[in-house]
C-alpha positions as CSV (number, residue, x, y, z in Angstrom):
1,M,96.5,84.5,34.4
2,I,97.1,81.2,36.2
3,L,100.7,80.3,36.6
4,E,102.7,77.4,38.1
5,G,103.5,78.0,41.8
6,S,100.5,80.2,42.5
7,V,98.6,79.6,45.8
8,Y,94.9,80.2,46.2
9,H,92.6,80.4,49.2
10,L,89.2,78.8,49.2
11,P,87.0,80.1,52.1
12,S,85.0,77.7,54.1
13,L,81.5,76.7,52.7
14,N,78.7,75.2,54.7
15,G,80.7,74.9,57.8
16,S,83.7,73.1,56.2
17,N,87.3,74.2,56.7
18,D,89.2,76.7,54.5
19,H,91.3,75.1,51.8
20,I,94.6,76.1,50.2
21,L,95.3,75.1,46.6
22,R,98.7,75.1,45.1
23,V,99.2,75.0,41.3
24,L,101.8,72.4,40.3
25,W,101.5,72.3,36.5
26,C,99.7,74.0,33.6
27,S,98.9,72.4,30.2
28,E,100.3,74.0,27.0
29,D,96.9,75.4,26.0
30,R,96.2,76.6,29.5
31,S,92.9,74.7,29.6
32,Q,93.8,72.4,32.5
33,I,96.0,72.7,35.6
34,I,97.3,70.2,38.2
35,V,96.6,71.4,41.8
36,M,97.5,70.1,45.2
37,N,95.4,70.5,48.3
38,A,98.0,72.1,50.6
39,T,95.7,72.5,53.6
40,N,96.7,69.8,56.1
41,S,100.3,68.7,56.3
42,K,99.4,65.7,58.4
43,Q,97.0,64.3,55.8
44,M,98.6,65.0,52.4
45,E,96.6,64.1,49.3
46,F,97.7,63.4,45.7
47,P,97.4,66.2,43.1
48,F,94.3,66.3,40.9
49,I,93.2,67.9,37.6
50,M,91.2,71.1,37.6
51,S,89.7,73.2,34.8
52,T,91.5,76.6,34.3
53,E,88.2,78.1,33.3
54,Q,86.5,77.0,36.5
55,L,89.3,78.6,38.7
56,I,89.1,81.8,36.7
57,S,85.4,81.9,37.1
58,D,85.7,81.3,40.9
59,L,88.3,84.2,41.1
60,Q,85.9,86.5,39.3
61,Q,83.1,85.6,41.6
62,K,85.4,86.0,44.6
63,K,84.8,82.5,45.7
64,V,88.6,82.0,45.5
65,S,91.3,84.6,46.3
66,K,95.0,84.5,45.5
67,L,97.4,84.5,48.4
68,D,100.2,87.1,48.3
69,H,102.3,85.3,50.9
70,E,103.8,81.8,51.3
71,P,101.9,79.9,54.0
72,D,104.8,77.4,54.5
73,Q,107.7,79.8,54.6
74,Q,109.3,78.2,57.6
75,I,110.0,74.8,56.1
76,M,110.5,76.0,52.5
77,Y,113.1,78.6,53.4
78,P,114.7,77.3,56.7
79,T,117.6,78.9,58.6
80,D,121.1,77.8,57.7
81,E,121.4,76.1,61.1
82,Y,118.3,74.1,60.6
83,L,119.3,73.2,57.0
84,T,122.8,72.1,58.1
85,K,121.4,69.9,60.8
86,Y,118.9,68.0,58.6
87,V,120.3,68.3,55.0
88,E,121.4,64.7,54.8
89,G,117.9,63.3,55.3
90,R,116.6,65.7,52.7
91,D,119.2,64.8,50.1
92,A,118.6,61.0,50.7
93,K,114.9,61.4,49.9
94,W,115.7,63.6,46.9
95,E,117.9,60.9,45.4
96,L,114.8,58.6,45.3
97,I,112.5,60.9,43.4
98,K,114.6,63.4,41.5
99,E,114.3,61.6,38.2
100,I,110.6,60.7,38.3
101,V,109.3,64.1,39.4
102,Q,110.7,65.6,36.1
103,M,108.4,63.3,34.1
104,E,105.4,65.7,33.9
105,P,102.5,65.2,33.4
106,E,102.9,61.4,33.5
107,I,103.8,61.5,37.2
108,Y,100.4,63.0,38.0
109,D,98.6,60.0,36.3
110,P,98.0,57.2,39.0
111,K,98.8,54.3,36.6
112,A,101.9,55.9,35.1
113,R,103.0,57.0,38.5
114,W,102.9,53.4,39.8
115,Q,105.1,52.2,37.0
116,L,107.7,54.9,37.8
117,I,107.5,54.1,41.5
118,K,108.2,50.4,40.9
119,S,111.3,51.3,39.0
120,V,112.6,53.3,41.9
121,M,111.7,50.5,44.4
122,E,113.8,48.0,42.3
123,K,116.7,50.4,42.0
124,F,117.0,51.6,45.6
125,K,115.4,48.6,47.4
126,V,112.9,50.7,49.4
127,K,109.2,50.3,50.1
128,E,106.5,52.2,48.2
129,N,105.3,54.2,51.2
130,V,108.7,55.9,51.5
131,I,108.5,57.0,47.9
132,Y,104.8,58.1,48.2
133,D,105.7,60.1,51.3
134,A,108.5,61.9,49.5
135,L,106.4,62.7,46.4
136,K,103.6,64.1,48.5
137,R,105.9,66.3,50.6
138,Y,107.6,67.5,47.4
139,W,104.3,68.5,45.8
140,F,102.7,69.8,49.0
141,Y,105.5,72.3,49.5
142,G,105.4,73.6,45.9
143,K,107.9,71.3,44.3
144,N,110.6,72.7,46.7
145,I,113.4,70.3,47.6
146,N,113.3,71.7,51.2
147,G,109.9,70.3,51.5
148,L,111.6,66.9,52.0
149,L,113.1,68.2,55.3
150,N,111.8,66.7,58.5
151,N,109.3,69.3,59.7
152,Y,110.1,69.6,63.4
153,H,108.5,73.0,63.4
154,E,105.1,71.5,63.8
155,C,106.0,69.2,66.7
156,G,104.3,69.7,70.0
157,L,101.1,71.7,70.7
158,K,102.0,75.4,70.4
159,G,99.9,77.6,72.6
160,E,98.3,74.7,74.5
161,E,99.2,73.5,78.0
162,R,100.5,70.0,78.0
163,E,98.9,67.7,80.6
164,Y,101.3,65.2,82.1
165,I,100.3,61.9,83.5
166,K,103.7,61.4,85.1
167,R,106.6,63.6,85.8
168,P,108.6,64.2,82.6
169,G,112.4,64.1,82.3
170,K,114.9,62.1,84.2
171,R,114.0,60.7,87.5
172,G,115.9,62.4,90.3
173,P,115.8,62.4,94.1
174,N,112.7,64.7,94.0
175,V,110.0,63.1,91.9
176,Y,107.2,65.4,93.1
177,Q,104.4,65.8,90.5
178,L,102.8,69.3,90.3
179,T,99.0,69.6,90.7
180,E,96.5,72.4,90.2
181,S,96.7,73.1,94.0
182,D,100.5,73.6,93.7
183,I,100.0,76.1,90.8
184,S,97.5,78.0,93.0
185,N,100.1,78.0,95.9
186,F,102.7,79.3,93.4
187,Q,100.5,82.1,92.4
188,D,99.7,83.2,95.9
189,T,103.4,83.1,96.9
190,V,104.4,85.2,93.9
191,N,101.8,87.8,94.7
192,K,102.6,88.0,98.4
193,Y,106.4,87.5,98.5
194,I,107.8,88.4,95.1
195,I,105.5,91.2,93.9
196,E,104.7,92.8,97.3
197,G,107.6,91.6,99.4
198,R,110.3,91.9,96.6
199,L,111.9,88.6,97.7
200,N,114.0,86.6,95.3
201,I,113.0,83.2,94.0
202,R,115.0,81.3,96.6
203,D,113.5,83.2,99.6
204,A,110.0,83.0,98.1
205,H,110.4,79.3,97.7
206,Q,111.3,79.0,101.4
207,Q,108.1,81.0,102.3
208,L,106.1,78.6,100.0
209,L,107.3,75.6,101.9
210,E,106.7,77.1,105.3
211,N,103.2,78.3,104.5
212,Y,101.8,75.5,102.3
213,Y,103.8,72.3,102.8
214,K,104.6,72.3,106.5
215,K,103.9,69.6,109.0
216,P,103.3,69.9,112.8
217,G,106.6,70.8,114.2
218,Y,108.3,71.4,117.5
219,R,108.5,74.3,120.0
220,T,111.8,76.0,120.7
221,R,112.4,79.3,122.6
222,G,108.6,79.7,122.8
223,A,108.1,79.5,119.0
224,L,106.5,76.6,117.1
225,V,108.8,75.6,114.3
226,P,107.3,73.8,111.2
227,I,108.8,70.6,109.8
228,I,109.4,70.7,106.1
229,V,109.9,67.5,104.1
230,E,111.4,68.6,100.8
231,K,110.5,65.5,98.8
232,D,106.8,66.1,99.5
233,A,106.8,69.6,98.2
234,P,107.7,71.3,94.8
235,S,111.4,71.9,94.4
236,E,113.0,75.3,93.9
237,R,113.7,74.4,90.3
238,Q,110.1,73.6,89.6
239,F,109.0,76.8,91.2
240,R,111.6,78.8,89.2
241,Y,110.6,77.1,86.0
242,W,106.9,77.9,86.5
243,Y,107.7,81.5,87.4
244,N,109.9,82.1,84.3
245,K,107.3,80.4,82.1
246,E,104.3,82.3,83.5
247,Y,105.8,85.8,83.6
248,P,107.6,87.6,80.7
249,F,111.1,88.9,81.2
250,K,110.0,92.6,81.6
251,T,107.3,91.6,84.1
252,R,109.8,89.7,86.2
253,K,112.2,92.7,86.2
254,A,109.2,94.9,87.3
255,H,108.7,92.5,90.3
256,K,112.3,92.9,91.2
257,V,113.1,96.6,90.7
258,G,109.6,98.1,90.3
259,R,107.5,99.0,87.3
260,R,108.9,102.4,86.7
261,N,112.5,101.3,86.8
262,A,111.7,98.3,84.6
263,E,110.2,100.7,82.0
264,K,113.2,102.9,82.3
265,D,116.1,100.4,82.3
266,F,114.7,97.2,80.6
267,R,112.5,98.6,77.7
268,A,113.2,97.9,74.1
269,L,115.3,100.8,72.5
270,L,113.6,101.0,69.1
271,N,112.8,104.7,68.6
272,S,114.7,107.9,68.2
273,N,114.0,111.3,69.9
274,S,114.2,113.1,66.6
275,V,112.7,110.6,64.2
276,Y,109.4,112.5,63.7
277,L,110.7,116.0,64.0
278,E,110.7,118.3,60.9
279,G,113.3,120.8,62.0
280,P,114.5,123.2,64.7
281,G,111.7,124.5,66.9
282,A,109.5,121.5,66.4
283,L,110.2,120.4,70.0
284,Y,112.1,121.8,73.0
285,Q,112.9,119.8,76.1
286,I,113.4,121.5,79.5
287,D,114.5,120.2,82.9
288,S,116.5,121.1,85.9
289,T,119.2,119.5,88.1
290,P,121.5,120.6,91.0
291,S,124.9,121.2,89.5
292,D,127.8,119.1,90.9
293,V,129.7,122.0,92.4
294,E,129.7,124.1,95.6
295,V,129.9,127.9,95.1
296,V,130.9,130.6,97.5
297,A,129.5,134.0,98.3
298,I,131.0,137.2,97.0
299,D,133.3,137.3,100.0
300,G,135.2,134.4,98.3
301,R,135.1,132.1,101.4
302,T,131.6,131.3,102.5
303,P,130.0,128.3,100.8
304,I,126.4,128.9,99.8
305,G,125.4,125.6,98.2
306,R,124.8,124.1,94.8
307,P,123.3,126.1,92.0
308,T,120.1,124.7,90.4
309,T,120.4,124.8,86.6
310,F,117.6,124.8,84.1
311,I,118.5,123.9,80.5
312,V,116.4,124.2,77.3
313,K,117.4,122.1,74.3
314,D,116.1,121.8,70.7
315,V,115.6,118.1,70.1
316,F,116.2,118.2,66.3
317,S,119.5,120.0,66.3
318,R,120.6,119.2,69.9
319,K,121.3,122.9,70.4
320,V,121.2,124.5,73.8
321,V,118.8,127.4,73.3
322,G,118.5,128.7,76.8
323,Y,119.4,128.2,80.5
324,S,119.1,129.7,83.9
325,S,120.8,129.2,87.3
326,S,119.6,129.9,90.7
327,L,120.7,129.4,94.3
328,K,117.1,128.4,95.3
329,H,115.3,125.1,94.7
330,A,113.8,124.4,91.3
331,S,110.5,126.4,90.8
332,W,108.7,128.2,88.1
333,I,109.8,131.7,89.0
334,E,113.4,130.9,90.0
335,G,114.2,128.6,87.1
336,A,111.7,127.4,84.4
337,M,110.4,130.9,83.6
338,M,113.9,132.4,83.4
339,A,115.2,129.6,81.2
340,L,112.2,129.9,78.8
341,E,112.7,133.7,78.7
342,N,116.4,133.2,78.0
343,A,115.6,130.7,75.2
344,S,113.2,133.1,73.5
345,T,115.2,136.4,73.7
346,N,118.5,137.7,72.3
347,K,121.6,136.3,74.1
348,V,124.0,139.3,73.4
349,E,122.6,141.5,76.2
350,Y,122.3,138.5,78.5
351,C,126.0,137.6,78.1
352,K,127.0,141.2,78.5
353,R,125.8,141.0,82.1
354,F,128.6,138.6,82.8
355,N,131.2,140.6,80.8
356,I,131.1,138.1,77.9
357,L,130.9,139.8,74.6
358,I,129.4,137.7,71.8
359,N,127.9,138.3,68.4
360,E,124.3,137.3,67.6
361,E,125.8,134.6,65.3
362,D,127.6,132.9,68.2
363,W,124.3,132.0,69.9
364,P,121.5,132.5,67.4
365,A,118.5,131.3,69.4
366,A,115.9,133.9,70.2
367,N,112.7,132.1,69.1
368,L,109.7,130.2,70.4
369,P,109.1,126.5,69.6
370,R,105.9,124.7,68.6
371,E,106.0,122.4,71.6
372,I,107.8,122.0,74.9
373,V,108.2,118.7,76.8
374,A,108.9,118.8,80.5
375,D,108.4,116.5,83.5
376,R,105.5,116.9,86.0
377,G,107.4,119.5,88.1
378,E,107.4,123.3,87.5
379,M,105.6,123.0,84.2
380,K,102.6,121.3,85.8
381,S,101.6,124.4,87.8
382,K,99.1,127.1,86.7
383,Y,101.9,129.5,85.7
384,P,102.9,128.0,82.4
385,N,99.4,128.5,81.0
386,G,100.5,131.8,79.6
387,I,102.9,130.0,77.3
388,V,100.0,128.5,75.4
389,S,98.9,132.1,74.4
390,L,102.2,132.4,72.7
391,G,101.4,129.5,70.4
392,V,103.4,126.9,72.2
393,R,102.0,123.5,73.2
394,I,103.1,122.0,76.6
395,A,103.5,118.3,77.2
396,N,104.4,116.6,80.5
397,T,106.0,113.1,80.7
398,P,104.8,110.6,83.2
399,S,106.4,110.5,86.7
400,Y,109.8,108.8,87.0
401,R,110.3,108.5,83.3
402,P,113.3,110.6,82.5
403,E,114.1,108.5,79.4
404,L,111.2,110.1,77.6
405,K,113.2,113.3,77.4
406,A,116.6,111.7,77.0
407,V,118.1,114.6,75.0
408,I,118.0,117.0,78.0
409,E,118.9,114.3,80.5
410,Q,121.9,113.3,78.5
411,H,123.1,116.9,78.6
412,F,123.0,117.0,82.3
413,R,125.6,114.2,82.3
414,I,127.7,116.1,79.8
415,K,127.5,119.3,82.0
416,N,128.4,117.5,85.2
417,D,131.2,115.7,83.6
418,M,132.6,119.0,82.5
419,I,132.3,120.5,86.0
420,K,134.1,117.6,87.6
421,R,136.8,117.8,85.0
422,I,137.6,121.5,85.2
423,L,136.6,122.1,88.9
424,G,137.9,119.0,90.5
425,K,139.8,120.9,93.1
426,A,137.5,123.9,93.3
427,G,134.4,122.6,94.9
428,A,133.3,119.9,92.4
429,I,131.1,117.2,93.9
430,T,132.3,113.8,92.7
431,K,130.0,111.7,94.8
432,E,126.4,112.2,95.8
433,K,127.1,110.4,99.1
434,R,130.5,110.8,100.5
435,D,132.3,107.9,102.2
436,P,134.2,108.4,105.5
437,G,137.5,110.1,104.7
438,D,136.4,111.6,101.4
439,P,137.1,115.4,101.0
440,N,134.2,117.8,101.6
441,P,133.5,119.9,98.5
442,S,132.7,122.9,100.8
443,D,136.3,122.9,102.0
444,T,137.6,123.4,98.5
445,A,134.8,125.6,97.1
446,A,136.3,128.6,95.4
447,I,134.2,129.9,92.5
448,T,131.4,132.5,93.0
449,F,127.9,132.2,91.5
450,D,128.8,134.8,88.8
451,T,131.9,132.7,87.8
452,F,129.7,129.6,87.6
453,N,127.4,131.4,85.2
454,R,130.3,132.5,83.1
455,I,131.5,128.9,82.9
456,M,128.0,127.7,81.9
457,I,127.8,130.3,79.1
458,E,131.3,129.3,77.8
459,H,130.3,125.6,78.0
460,I,127.1,126.2,76.0
461,L,128.9,128.3,73.4
462,A,131.5,125.5,73.0
463,F,128.9,122.7,73.0
464,N,126.9,124.3,70.2
465,K,130.0,124.4,68.0
466,M,131.1,120.8,68.7
467,S,130.3,117.6,66.8
468,L,127.1,115.7,67.6
469,P,127.3,112.3,69.2
470,R,128.2,109.4,67.0
471,E,124.8,107.8,67.4
472,F,123.1,110.8,65.9
473,L,120.8,109.7,63.0
474,V,121.9,111.5,59.8
475,T,119.0,111.9,57.3
476,P,119.4,111.5,53.5
477,E,118.7,115.3,53.2
478,M,121.6,116.1,55.5
479,F,123.8,113.8,53.5
480,K,122.8,115.3,50.1
481,E,123.4,118.8,51.3
482,N,126.6,118.0,53.1
483,V,125.4,119.5,56.4
484,E,128.1,119.9,59.1
485,L,127.1,117.8,62.1
486,T,127.2,120.4,64.8
487,P,124.2,121.9,66.7
488,N,124.8,125.4,65.2
489,S,125.0,124.1,61.6
490,L,121.9,121.9,62.0
491,W,120.0,124.8,63.5
492,E,120.9,127.1,60.5
493,W,120.2,124.3,58.0
494,G,116.8,123.4,59.5
495,K,115.6,127.0,60.0
496,K,114.2,127.0,56.4
497,R,111.5,124.6,57.6
498,M,109.9,127.7,59.2
499,L,108.9,126.1,62.5
500,L,110.4,128.8,64.7
501,H,108.4,131.9,65.6
502,E,109.0,134.9,67.8
503,R,107.1,137.5,69.9
504,P,107.9,140.9,71.4
505,T,109.9,140.8,74.6
506,S,107.0,142.6,76.5
507,T,104.6,139.9,75.3
508,I,106.8,137.1,76.4
509,H,107.3,138.7,79.8
510,Y,103.6,139.2,80.3
511,A,102.9,135.6,79.3
512,L,105.5,134.1,81.5
513,L,105.0,136.1,84.7
514,P,102.4,135.2,87.3
515,K,99.3,137.4,87.3
516,E,97.0,138.9,90.0
517,T,94.4,141.6,90.3
518,A,95.3,145.1,91.5
519,K,93.1,148.1,92.5
520,V,93.2,151.5,90.8
521,T,93.3,154.4,93.4
522,R,94.2,158.1,93.6
523,F,97.5,157.0,95.0
524,G,98.3,154.7,91.9
525,I,97.8,151.1,91.0
526,E,97.7,149.5,94.5
527,F,99.2,146.0,94.7
528,K,100.5,144.2,97.8
529,K,100.4,147.6,99.7
530,L,102.7,149.3,97.1
531,C,101.5,151.9,94.6
532,Y,102.6,152.1,90.9
533,S,102.1,154.7,88.2
534,C,103.2,155.5,84.7
535,E,103.3,158.6,82.4
536,I,100.5,157.5,80.2
537,G,98.3,156.9,83.2
538,E,98.9,160.4,84.6
539,E,98.2,161.9,81.1
540,K,94.9,160.1,80.7
541,G,93.8,160.7,84.3
542,W,93.6,157.1,85.4
543,F,94.4,158.0,89.0
544,D,92.1,161.0,89.2
545,S,89.1,158.9,88.1
546,E,90.4,155.8,89.9
547,C,89.8,153.6,86.9
548,I,91.6,152.3,83.8
549,E,89.4,152.1,80.7
550,G,86.3,152.0,82.8
551,N,87.5,149.4,85.3
552,S,88.5,150.1,88.9
553,S,90.7,146.9,89.0
554,V,93.3,145.7,86.5
555,T,95.1,142.4,85.9
556,I,98.9,142.9,86.4
557,A,101.9,140.7,85.7
558,F,104.7,140.8,88.3
559,D,108.0,139.2,89.2
560,S,108.1,138.2,92.8
561,R,111.9,138.7,92.9
562,N,111.7,142.4,92.2
563,C,108.9,144.9,93.1
564,S,110.3,147.8,91.0
565,Q,107.9,147.3,88.1
566,I,104.6,145.6,87.1
567,I,103.1,145.1,83.7
568,I,99.5,145.8,82.6
569,Q,97.8,145.1,79.3
570,L,95.4,147.6,77.8
571,Q,92.4,146.8,75.7
572,D,94.3,147.6,72.5
573,A,96.7,144.7,73.5
574,S,99.6,147.0,74.3
575,F,101.7,146.4,77.4
576,I,102.6,149.2,79.9
577,Y,105.4,149.0,82.4
578,C,104.5,150.8,85.7
579,R,107.0,151.8,88.3
580,L,106.8,152.5,92.0
581,T,105.4,156.0,92.9
582,P,107.9,158.4,94.6
583,K,106.4,157.5,98.0
584,Y,107.5,153.9,97.7
585,Q,110.8,154.3,95.7
586,E,112.7,153.4,98.8
587,Y,111.6,149.8,98.1
588,E,113.1,149.6,94.6
589,N,114.9,146.4,93.7
590,L,113.5,144.6,96.8
591,C,111.7,141.4,96.4
592,F,108.0,141.2,97.4
593,E,108.9,139.0,100.3
594,D,111.2,141.7,101.7
595,V,108.6,144.3,101.3
596,K,106.0,142.1,103.0
597,A,108.4,141.6,105.9
598,I,108.8,145.4,106.2
599,F,105.1,146.0,106.3
600,E,104.7,143.2,108.8
601,F,107.4,144.8,111.0
602,R,105.4,148.0,110.9
603,S,102.2,146.3,111.8
604,Q,103.9,144.4,114.6
605,Q,105.3,147.7,115.9
606,Y,101.9,149.3,116.0
607,K,100.5,146.2,117.7
608,N,103.3,146.2,120.3
609,N,102.9,149.9,121.0
610,S,99.1,149.9,121.1
611,N,98.9,149.5,124.9
612,S,101.6,152.1,125.5
613,D,100.0,154.6,123.2
614,K,96.7,154.2,124.9
615,Q,98.3,154.7,128.3
616,T,100.2,157.8,127.2
617,K,96.9,159.2,125.8
618,A,95.1,158.5,129.0
619,E,97.8,160.3,131.0
620,F,97.6,163.3,128.7
621,N,93.8,163.4,129.0
622,A,94.0,163.2,132.8
623,I,96.5,166.0,133.2
624,T,94.9,168.4,130.7
625,S,91.4,167.7,132.2
626,N,92.7,168.7,135.7
627,L,94.3,171.9,134.4
628,I,91.1,172.9,132.6
629,K,89.1,172.3,135.7
630,E,91.3,174.5,137.8
631,D,91.2,177.3,135.2
632,V,87.5,177.1,134.8
633,K,87.0,177.3,138.5
634,L,89.3,180.3,138.9
635,T,87.7,182.1,135.9
636,K,84.2,181.7,137.3
637,A,85.3,183.1,140.6
638,E,86.9,186.2,138.9
639,N,83.9,186.9,136.7
640,L,81.3,186.4,139.4
641,G,79.0,189.4,139.7
642,K,80.4,191.2,136.6
643,S,78.4,192.2,133.6
644,K,79.2,191.3,130.0
645,S,80.0,194.9,129.0
646,E,82.4,195.2,131.9
647,L,84.1,191.9,130.9
648,K,84.3,193.0,127.3
649,T,85.9,196.3,128.3
650,R,88.6,194.6,130.4
651,K,89.3,192.0,127.6
652,R,91.5,194.3,125.5
653,D,93.5,195.7,128.4
654,K,94.0,192.2,129.8
655,R,95.0,190.8,126.4
656,V,97.8,193.5,125.9
657,S,98.9,193.2,129.5
658,E,99.0,189.4,129.3
659,A,100.9,189.4,126.0
660,M,103.6,191.7,127.3
661,N,103.8,189.7,130.5
662,R,104.3,186.4,128.6
663,S,106.7,188.0,126.2
664,S,108.9,189.3,129.1
665,Q,108.8,185.9,130.8
666,A,109.8,184.2,127.5
667,A,112.8,186.5,127.0
668,L,116.2,184.7,126.8
669,T,117.6,187.1,129.4
670,S,114.8,186.7,131.9
671,V,115.4,185.7,135.5
672,V,113.1,183.9,138.0
673,K,112.8,185.2,141.6
674,N,111.7,183.2,144.6
675,S,109.1,184.4,147.0
676,D,111.9,186.2,149.1
677,N,113.1,188.1,145.9
678,H,116.3,186.0,145.6
679,V,117.4,185.5,142.0
680,T,117.7,181.9,140.7
681,E,119.5,180.5,137.7
682,A,117.8,181.0,134.4
683,V,115.8,178.0,133.3
684,E,115.3,176.7,129.8
685,T,111.6,175.8,130.2
686,I,108.8,178.3,130.8
687,N,106.5,177.7,133.8
688,V,102.9,178.1,132.6
689,E,101.5,178.7,136.1
690,K,99.8,182.0,136.6
691,Y,101.4,184.5,138.9
692,E,101.1,188.3,139.5
693,L,103.8,191.0,138.9
694,S,104.3,193.7,141.6
695,N,101.6,196.4,141.9
696,N,104.0,199.2,140.9
697,M,104.9,197.4,137.6
698,N,101.2,196.9,136.9
699,D,100.4,200.5,137.4
700,F,103.3,201.5,135.2
701,L,102.2,199.4,132.3
702,K,98.6,200.5,132.6
703,N,99.6,204.2,132.5
704,K,101.9,203.6,129.5
705,Y,99.1,201.8,127.7
706,K,96.7,204.7,128.4
707,S,99.3,207.3,127.1
708,M,99.8,205.3,123.9
709,K,96.0,205.4,123.3
710,K,95.9,209.2,123.8
711,E,98.7,209.6,121.3
712,I,96.9,207.8,118.6
713,G,93.6,209.5,119.4
714,L,91.7,206.6,121.0
């Protein structure tokens, strides 16, 4: 149906321009309409009659389409400021035509229109072209009174560079006219001194003059100084105007502070962190920072540095779901892994380590999320790959873009503000860089690392119960269900979305820990020179056959901070914890680095003693070789000319005699005589040199031995 005020678009045909038709009036029988060509506001035409049937036919054949927007919105519905400024001119024109434009359809007939215009000319004493112009503008803009406003919106050439023949504006002392060569010099100066050199506009303009608009100068102190004539060069104002016009605001800020800082500090803040999240567990954010406090050792007096704290937060509810602290620098093993393990396991047992007794409802976060966002630090290594097997996606933000994980970054500010407030005189660090005279936090440090962990746990428990920030976006569903705006309440309310999931603790440990290959031997599962075993392995004979399920090697998961246990996964997907064998239990609860140091100490000792051992062995070989040679020589001399039967007969007599002789010499009450039969002090060591007893004693022993043989019938 064709209605008054409708606007239609007629596409170009045969190379002609597109046309816009505006319906001004419809006859009572709807057979004819009055339309206005509203295409060119600079060449307005008079309205003309058109058949309704023809327009409907063109619409059906898609030769014409109806516009669903107003092409002249800017002038028909101006701002209050624009309307206030030019309303008087509009009202003056309206007074001229307000009566005759109501006479429809006569006003559209050229003859009748001329009679109406003549009456207006006589009444207001104006020329006909003034009235014609007002009528055309009124019809062109859809019989809208604001169409009579002066249309300054179309002044100028938007998007086109104006070419000046002479310098515009007031003539001042510097009347320099810019040329294409000047623009090229501007561009070179910006590239070299503003973008690369980070100079400001004033200093860059100085370099522009010295490099491109200098004249031969004079020499002073060995340097040639250029002469600059300011009136023959672009002014600083011209250079600044061109720079501001050529480069957008954000680009200019990037030239000044760098692209990353411009993206961080001067970007448009249009989005929200949680706008696309369905509920708790949809997205976790993790990051670390050194805490603003110095802690002391367990002796209560030795400063040991700043703890590095990892925090894991759920973006939807803002709940802190896990954390870890370490005295070492941020790493996967020492921080990220422990924080993720803490976020996905029960907190009751963890808090009990620090003598804090809580119920599961006090910190109900023992689940895995759908996705984790981190920076390109610890989560960029190979170790987090195991998290993917738990059904968790990992995303890393670009470098130097902390604002992309603003929820976790904001919590670091909250945490450090808390530390400064409650530990101001107990080692809190109030400035990253101390000025001369400022107190040294190490001098006032008083809390231990365990106390710091207790404070962190209490801080997290309190934070999860407190109200969310005022800028938190409340959804209509939260409003309808009257949800309390605290992290704990939002977490419980959003859990019905079923985005959270869980895994057994052993599965989480195996996924998070680093993995390497170990060898199965008779001594156990050998890894880093230590051996591990388990009851199931002993029962199934893994170590007897030196293989596990047909493999002589196995993939193990280990924690480099403690060598007491390793984890292996069997083919049925079960996980087995293996402990050190009794031989290596002395190393329990030591880290692998300590064990490595012990083994290196042992190897170094063997290396250091190698030469000494060889020398001692050489000395032993030389002495024993000499002793053997002497005995061999003496034995050959004794046995010379004797038959084998004779030697065999003497063997038993000599054996008994020798045994009794040696037994007598080894007696604790024995004495040693010199060659002149003088008794010497008893000695503790036995001389192994051969010597003969007196002839009488030999004869006595021989006779006694013979009588013993007779008694027993030999």
